[in-house]
Backbone as ProteinMPNN parsed JSONL, in Angstrom:
{"seq_chain_A": "MSQTKREQVITHIRYLRQELREMHLGIIEDDLLPEPSEIRGLIAQFEALLELIEGNTKIQSNAEAA", "coords_chain_A": {"N_chain_A": [[-7.441, 12.483, -19.71], [-4.959, 14.501, -18.226], [-1.676, 15.692, -19.228], [0.108, 16.179, -16.621], [-1.19, 14.669, -14.827], [-1.189, 12.205, -16.123], [1.495, 11.842, -16.234], [1.968, 11.785, -13.388], [0.509, 9.164, -12.589], [1.564, 7.317, -13.728], [4.356, 7.298, -12.79], [3.562, 6.859, -10.282], [2.773, 4.061, -10.521], [4.934, 2.537, -11.271], [6.521, 2.998, -8.933], [5.034, 1.461, -7.028], [4.908, -0.998, -7.967], [7.744, -1.66, -8.452], [8.035, -1.826, -5.488], [6.578, -4.205, -4.774], [7.462, -6.072, -6.366], [10.049, -5.789, -4.815], [9.136, -7.097, -2.194], [8.243, -9.479, -3.6], [10.254, -10.968, -4.158], [11.533, -11.002, -1.672], [9.844, -12.95, -0.275], [9.898, -15.013, -2.332], [12.969, -15.651, -2.209], [14.028, -15.561, 0.661], [12.102, -16.592, 2.123], [10.729, -14.85, 3.991], [7.92, -12.752, 5.031], [6.513, -9.827, 4.36], [6.245, -6.658, 6.847], [3.695, -5.823, 7.984], [3.036, -2.869, 7.721], [3.99, -2.299, 5.794], [2.597, -3.686, 4.096], [0.422, -2.109, 4.412], [0.857, 0.713, 3.654], [1.487, 0.069, 0.834], [-1.022, -0.571, 0.293], [-2.558, 2.098, 0.836], [-1.261, 3.544, -0.848], [-2.12, 2.77, -3.269], [-4.881, 3.13, -2.953], [-4.955, 6.093, -3.297], [-3.995, 6.528, -5.645], [-5.822, 4.783, -6.984], [-8.174, 6.952, -6.336], [-7.202, 9.284, -7.51], [-7.257, 8.638, -10.486], [-9.927, 7.519, -10.547], [-11.443, 10.16, -9.867], [-10.779, 11.617, -12.024], [-12.062, 10.241, -14.217], [-14.398, 10.553, -13.199], [-15.014, 13.054, -13.675], [-14.563, 13.365, -16.425], [-16.769, 11.906, -17.408], [-19.199, 12.89, -16.55], [-18.669, 15.483, -18.43], [-19.11, 14.139, -20.409], [-21.559, 13.351, -20.574], [-23.182, 15.68, -20.155]], "CA_chain_A": [[-6.502, 12.615, -18.891], [-4.348, 15.642, -18.829], [-0.272, 15.285, -19.033], [0.513, 16.002, -15.984], [-1.921, 13.338, -14.136], [-0.509, 10.737, -16.717], [2.837, 11.153, -15.809], [1.671, 11.238, -11.705], [-0.096, 7.885, -12.359], [2.8, 6.371, -14.221], [5.119, 7.577, -11.808], [2.801, 5.937, -9.3], [2.484, 3.013, -10.732], [6.338, 2.16, -11.334], [7.17, 2.718, -7.816], [4.298, 0.233, -6.498], [5.666, -2.202, -9.207], [9.057, -1.957, -7.606], [7.993, -2.215, -3.891], [5.551, -5.232, -4.791], [8.435, -6.808, -6.744], [10.936, -6.268, -3.476], [8.35, -7.518, -1.272], [8.062, -10.606, -4.025], [11.573, -11.543, -4.112], [11.589, -11.537, -0.155], [9.194, -13.979, 0.098], [10.713, -16.146, -2.685], [14.471, -16.0, -1.708], [14.472, -15.431, 2.335], [10.943, -16.88, 2.88], [10.313, -13.359, 4.738], [7.162, -12.056, 4.587], [6.489, -8.221, 4.463], [5.889, -6.089, 7.269], [2.396, -5.413, 8.143], [3.138, -1.798, 8.01], [4.743, -2.033, 4.438], [1.731, -4.028, 3.176], [-0.878, -1.099, 4.389], [1.25, 1.399, 2.879], [1.371, 0.049, -0.308], [-2.632, -0.299, 0.042], [-2.88, 3.1, 0.844], [-0.814, 4.263, -2.055], [-3.242, 2.214, -4.294], [-6.41, 3.69, -2.96], [-4.57, 7.045, -3.71], [-3.67, 6.369, -7.109], [-7.177, 4.8, -7.519], [-8.977, 8.004, -6.145], [-6.608, 9.797, -8.969], [-7.732, 7.882, -11.505], [-11.807, 8.204, -10.722], [-11.384, 11.716, -9.675], [-10.69, 12.272, -13.702], [-13.182, 9.893, -14.865], [-15.87, 11.043, -13.055], [-15.168, 14.618, -14.501], [-14.817, 13.059, -17.941], [-17.934, 11.276, -17.424], [-19.761, 14.324, -16.351], [-18.446, 16.058, -19.384], [-19.332, 13.154, -21.794], [-23.287, 12.992, -20.417], [-23.726, 16.861, -21.023]], "C_chain_A": [[-5.252, 13.619, -19.15], [-2.97, 14.954, -18.699], [0.27, 14.924, -17.665], [0.216, 14.979, -14.789], [-1.548, 12.162, -14.756], [0.554, 10.237, -16.188], [2.847, 11.367, -14.267], [1.347, 9.988, -11.891], [1.341, 6.73, -12.847], [3.825, 6.384, -13.492], [4.975, 6.772, -10.405], [2.991, 4.447, -9.572], [3.489, 1.922, -11.017], [6.77, 2.472, -10.171], [6.327, 1.794, -7.39], [4.728, -0.927, -7.057], [6.707, -2.61, -8.501], [8.967, -2.437, -6.353], [7.545, -3.791, -4.112], [7.127, -6.402, -5.705], [9.899, -7.456, -5.789], [10.598, -7.361, -2.826], [8.22, -9.338, -1.848], [9.418, -11.456, -3.733], [12.097, -11.712, -2.653], [11.043, -12.62, 0.498], [9.97, -15.044, -0.739], [11.83, -16.7, -2.318], [14.761, -16.153, -0.501], [13.335, -15.928, 2.974], [10.318, -16.037, 3.927], [9.064, -12.879, 4.025], [7.253, -10.205, 5.14], [5.971, -8.091, 5.731], [4.579, -6.054, 7.311], [2.066, -4.065, 7.639], [3.297, -1.295, 6.529], [3.143, -2.623, 3.475], [0.515, -2.833, 3.475], [-0.384, 0.178, 3.47], [1.071, 1.536, 1.413], [-0.737, 0.094, -0.752], [-3.458, 0.656, -0.192], [-2.454, 4.118, -0.616], [-1.676, 3.912, -3.278], [-4.554, 2.927, -4.523], [-6.072, 5.303, -3.269], [-4.615, 7.356, -5.004], [-5.182, 6.05, -7.716], [-8.323, 6.059, -7.409], [-8.374, 8.965, -7.262], [-7.222, 9.642, -9.762], [-9.591, 8.383, -11.599], [-12.016, 9.041, -10.206], [-11.634, 12.366, -11.229], [-11.608, 11.714, -14.371], [-14.52, 10.283, -14.47], [-16.228, 12.429, -13.61], [-15.489, 14.468, -15.786], [-16.221, 12.61, -18.559], [-19.259, 12.034, -17.402], [-20.045, 15.123, -17.49], [-18.917, 15.334, -20.446], [-20.948, 13.452, -21.524], [-24.094, 14.551, -20.693], [-23.835, 16.795, -22.054]], "O_chain_A": [[-4.611, 13.534, -20.198], [-2.907, 13.838, -18.183], [0.762, 13.828, -17.396], [1.053, 14.55, -13.995], [-1.536, 11.113, -14.112], [0.827, 9.101, -15.799], [3.941, 11.069, -13.79], [2.083, 9.332, -11.154], [1.815, 5.713, -12.34], [4.4, 5.296, -13.473], [5.834, 6.258, -9.689], [3.401, 3.723, -8.665], [3.205, 0.724, -11.043], [7.953, 2.134, -10.214], [7.035, 0.794, -7.272], [4.875, -1.899, -6.316], [6.741, -3.712, -7.953], [9.682, -3.374, -5.998], [8.261, -4.622, -3.552], [7.473, -7.487, -5.236], [10.512, -8.523, -5.793], [11.283, -8.379, -2.731], [8.132, -10.283, -1.063], [9.442, -12.513, -3.103], [13.019, -12.497, -2.433], [11.483, -13.171, 1.507], [10.631, -15.897, -0.145], [11.945, -17.904, -2.093], [15.744, -16.859, -0.275], [13.282, -15.854, 4.202], [9.453, -16.493, 4.674], [9.004, -12.636, 2.819], [7.897, -9.648, 6.03], [5.272, -9.024, 6.126], [4.191, -6.406, 6.197], [0.954, -3.915, 7.132], [2.885, -0.217, 6.102], [2.718, -2.084, 2.454], [-0.343, -2.743, 2.597], [-1.155, 0.631, 2.625], [0.694, 2.534, 0.799], [-1.393, 0.583, -1.672], [-4.494, 0.656, -0.857], [-3.07, 5.022, -1.181], [-1.886, 4.726, -4.178], [-5.149, 3.235, -5.555], [-7.11, 5.907, -3.537], [-5.203, 8.337, -5.46], [-5.715, 6.712, -8.606], [-9.225, 6.159, -8.24], [-9.237, 9.46, -7.987], [-8.002, 10.561, -10.008], [-10.219, 9.164, -12.314], [-13.167, 8.956, -9.777], [-12.395, 13.28, -11.547], [-12.171, 12.422, -15.206], [-15.521, 10.34, -15.183], [-17.344, 12.852, -13.915], [-16.374, 15.102, -16.361], [-16.682, 12.811, -19.682], [-20.215, 11.795, -18.139], [-21.184, 15.507, -17.752], [-19.15, 15.955, -21.483], [-21.548, 13.841, -22.526], [-25.196, 14.685, -21.225], [-24.268, 17.755, -22.691]]}, "name": "protein", "num_of_chains": 1, "seq": "MSQTKREQVITHIRYLRQELREMHLGIIEDDLLPEPSEIRGLIAQFEALLELIEGNTKIQSNAEAA"}
């Protein structure tokens, strides 16, 4: 994985982890469920991250097969 993509993935994971921590604290401390739009936003970001990782993996696996 190139350094730039690696940095993008790391940054993205840190952001998602922070968002999930905030949701968790809201649930534990205040008994507040997150808004559905917040959850959909996080799911979309996880999907984007997965595409970024899978796109790179597919390229690597094709190169290894050759």
